[in-house]
N, C-alpha and C positions, 0 to 999 in steps of 0.2 A: 477644399469640398468639392467633389465631381459631380458631373450631371446625373441624372437618373438614367441607368441603362436602359436602352430601348432600341426599336429598330431604325437603322440609319437609312432614309429612303435618299437622301441627296436628290430630291426632285427639283428640276429646272423651270418646271410649269406649275403655276398656282393651281391648286385643285379647286374645282367647283365648290364654291359656298352654298350648304344647304339652306334653303328658305325655311324660315320658322314654320313648324308644323308640318314638313315634308317627311320629316323622319322622326321616328318615337326617341323620346328621352328616357332612358333607364337610370335609376339610380344606382350608385356605384355597388352598395351591397343588395344587389338584387340579382336575377338568374341570367343576366345578359351573356356572361361567358359560356354558358351551356346552351344559349339559344342559336338556331340555325338563321344565318344571313345571307341574302345574295345581292352581289353587287350589280346593280342597273347598267353600269359601264362597260365592264368586262367579262361579266356572267361567273365570277369566282362565288362558290358557295362555302359556307363553312361555319363552323362554331365561332361566337363572339371572342373567345380566347385566342383564337388564332389572328384575329384582328389587333390594331393597336390604337389606343386614344391619342390624338395630337393633343398639344397644349390648350387648345380651345374646347376640348371634350368631343372633337368629332371623330368616331370609331372608324378608322381608316382600313379600306380594303388592302390586303396584304400584297395584291398584285399591282394594282394601279394607283393605289393613295387616294381613291375617291371617298367619299363619306357613305357609310351603309347604315349609320345611326348614330345618336349622340348618347354620351355618358356624361352623368354628373359627378365630378370629383367631391369626395367627401371632405367636409370640414371635420374639424375636431370633434365638434359636438356631435355631428353626424356618426362619426366612429365611436364615440361614447355611447351614443344610444343603442347602435347596432350591436356594439359588444354587452351591452346590458340585457338586449333581448336575446342574445345567446349567439349571435352569429360568431361563427368560428373563426372566418377570415379578420372580421372585425377585432375579434378577441387579439388574435396575432399581431394585428397591425397597431393597436392603441399605442403598447409602450414604443415602438419606432416611431411614431407620429409624434408622440410626445417629445421624444429626442430630437426628431428632425426640427421641430418647430424651435426647441431650444438652441439648436446649433445654427439654424437660420438667422434667429434674432441676434445670436453673438455674432455671427459671420456679418451681417448688416451694420451691427455696430462698429466693427473693426473697419469696414469699408468707409462709414463716415467720418471715422477719426483720421482715415489717411487714404483720400482719393482727390484726384485731381479737380480743383474748384478754382483756383486763383492763378492769374498769370505770374505771380511772384514765385510758383512753385516749378516754373520751367527755366530752363538753363538758358544763358545767353549763348547762341551759336553763330559760328563764321560761315560765310558762304552767302551767295546771292541768288541760289536757288535750292530751296531745301525740300527734299522728296522724303516723305516719313512712310515708315511702314508699321503695320497693325499686327502685331504676332501674338502668340498664346504658348504659354508654358504649362503643362498640366502635372498634377501630382508632385508638386515640389516640396522637398523637404519631409520632415517627420510627419507634418500634418497632412501631407498630400494635397496641399492647396493648388489651384489654378490661377494664373494671373494673366492679365493682357498686358502687353509690353508695348511701348510705342519707341521708337528708333530712326535714327537718320544715319544712313550709312551704317556702320558698325557700332555706332555709339548708342547705348542706351538712355532715353530721354525721359521716360516715365514708366512705371511699374505700379499697377493696383490689382485688387482682388478681381476676377473675371467672373461673368454671370453668363449662363446659357442663353441664347438668342437675344441679343442685347444689341440690335442696330441702334436703338435710340442712345447708349453710351458712346457708341463709335461717333455719331453726329455731335454729341456734346462735347468731345474730346477735340474733334476737328474744327469745332468753332473756337475754341480756345487756342489751338495752333494757329489759327488764321489771325486770331487778335493779337496774340504775341509777336508773330513773326512777318506780320503784314504781308506784302507782295512778295516777300521771299518764299511764302508758303506755295508750293506747288501741289501737292498732292499727300493724301493719307492713303495708303494702299493695303488691303488685308493680303497677307500671306495665304498661299494654298491651304497651309496647316491650319489657320485660324477660322477657316469660312464655316466648319460644322458648328462650333461655339457661336460665332457672329450669327448666323442665320436660324440656328437651332436645326440643322440639316434639312431645311427646305431653301435650296438654292435661288429659287424663284424670287425670293425677297431680295436679291442683289439687283433686281431690275428696279429698285425703289432708291438704290445707293449710288451716291456720287463721291468719287474719290477726291475731287477738287472743291 
């Protein structure tokens, strides 16, 4: 299961967070896509459909990534109600949303049944200094799945389903590696190719991450 396609900003600076009440909140199935917005930071002006809501619902300026408004992502109930009211977008979205929920639940069940949670799952390794890498493999196999892969040198130590924007999981696995290998653990370093998945395309989040 791959990420939802969208703008890849790869921003290295944390966008300013909007204080509550400073920007208007729009329901997803409203008219925000055809409304005109102006960015107070860089002066960009355009319709909402040209901007992009981040994972927190901040509608980001396509030029500088600062917020111009909030949007409320729809729940299944929101989509059902909008579809029942005749909203064409919701009518089209409803079967896709139900399928997405089904696939997400199935994927989470597979993750729970096969994810790193015990030191016994990690192999015994030789060497006095173990430097691990955190890598990603996308669209693998017939199911086009995404996997995060832990390696030491060329050896694959662990592989499990990958999730978008998942620094929390990075820290969980790093803690297990430290417990398993003790002082021989030196670092867990993400590869360049894994950074989009790890940070959700927001590279400023790397400022909060420690390899060691």
